[in-house]
C-alpha positions in Angstrom: 55.6 -1.1 42.8 52.1 -1.9 42.6 50.1 -2.1 39.5 48.5 1.4 38.4 45.2 1.7 36.9 45.4 2.9 33.2 43.1 5.5 31.8 40.7 2.7 30.8 40.4 1.0 34.1 43.1 -1.6 33.1 46.3 -1.9 35.4 49.6 -1.1 34.1 52.2 -3.7 34.3 55.7 -3.0 35.8 57.3 -2.5 32.2 54.4 0.1 31.4 54.7 1.9 34.5 58.5 2.3 33.8 58.0 3.6 30.4 55.5 6.0 31.6 57.6 7.3 34.4 60.5 7.6 31.6 58.0 9.8 29.3 57.1 12.0 32.5 60.9 12.5 33.1 61.5 13.7 29.5 58.5 15.9 29.8 59.6 17.5 33.0 63.1 18.3 31.5 61.5 19.7 28.4 59.1 21.8 30.3 62.2 23.1 32.3 64.2 23.9 29.1 61.1 25.6 27.7 60.8 27.6 30.8 64.2 28.6 30.7 63.7 29.8 27.1 60.7 32.0 28.1 58.4 29.8 26.0 56.3 28.5 29.1 55.2 30.4 32.1 57.0 29.6 35.4 54.1 28.2 37.4 55.4 29.6 40.7 55.6 33.1 39.4 53.1 33.1 36.5 55.6 35.1 34.3 57.8 33.9 31.3 61.2 34.2 32.5 64.4 33.8 30.3 67.3 31.8 31.8 69.1 30.2 29.3 71.5 28.5 31.7 68.8 26.6 33.0 67.5 25.5 29.6 70.9 24.4 28.6 71.3 22.3 31.7 67.9 20.7 31.1 68.9 19.9 27.6 72.2 18.6 28.6 70.5 16.4 30.9 68.3 14.8 28.3 71.4 14.2 26.2 73.0 12.4 29.0 70.0 10.2 29.5 70.0 9.6 25.8 73.6 8.5 25.9 73.1 6.4 29.0 69.9 4.6 27.7 71.2 4.1 24.1 70.3 0.5 23.0 68.1 0.0 26.1 64.9 1.8 25.1 62.0 0.4 23.0 61.7 2.2 19.6 58.9 4.5 20.3 60.6 5.8 23.7 63.8 6.3 21.8 62.1 8.2 19.1 60.2 10.2 21.4 63.3 11.3 23.1 65.2 12.1 20.1 62.1 14.2 18.7 62.2 16.1 21.9 65.7 16.9 21.9 65.6 17.9 18.3 62.8 20.5 19.3 64.7 21.7 22.2 67.9 22.1 20.4 66.2 24.2 17.5 64.4 26.4 19.9 67.4 26.9 21.9 69.7 27.9 19.0 66.8 30.4 18.1 66.9 31.9 21.7 70.9 32.1 21.5 70.6 33.9 18.2 68.2 36.6 19.8 71.0 37.1 22.3 71.0 37.0 26.2 69.2 40.3 26.8 66.5 39.8 24.2 63.1 38.3 25.2 61.2 35.7 23.4 58.3 36.6 21.1 55.8 35.1 23.6 56.9 37.6 26.4 56.9 40.7 23.9 53.5 39.8 22.7 52.3 40.0 26.3 53.8 43.2 26.9 52.4 44.7 23.6 49.0 43.3 24.5 49.1 44.9 28.0 50.1 48.4 26.6 47.1 48.3 24.3 45.0 48.1 27.3 45.9 51.4 28.7 42.3 52.4 28.8 42.9 55.3 26.2 40.9 55.0 23.2 42.8 56.0 19.8 41.2 58.7 17.5 
């Protein structure tokens, strides 16, 4: 792997590149989980879609990564992974409480906003 330029013009060494790739991997799975919980829009459809199975799969993948990298990560990466997992677990538990058919607040709010723009004025 060749050295990549950092934001300030300096080149990243191999360890820095690997750490950056690891953070990006965590972020990808975090985004997949958040999309599955309906908290982020799917970039392909532009809609918030709820699929708790895909959210759980992404969270379980991060749990597996945490177990397989135990003791091998720098403290800041380990903390970042643990913090991300904690956030995802709390959000997932909240979504499970809502039930499989309920939509998250972010989706409900958008529907409420669109119904307000019906073009009819209230008297």
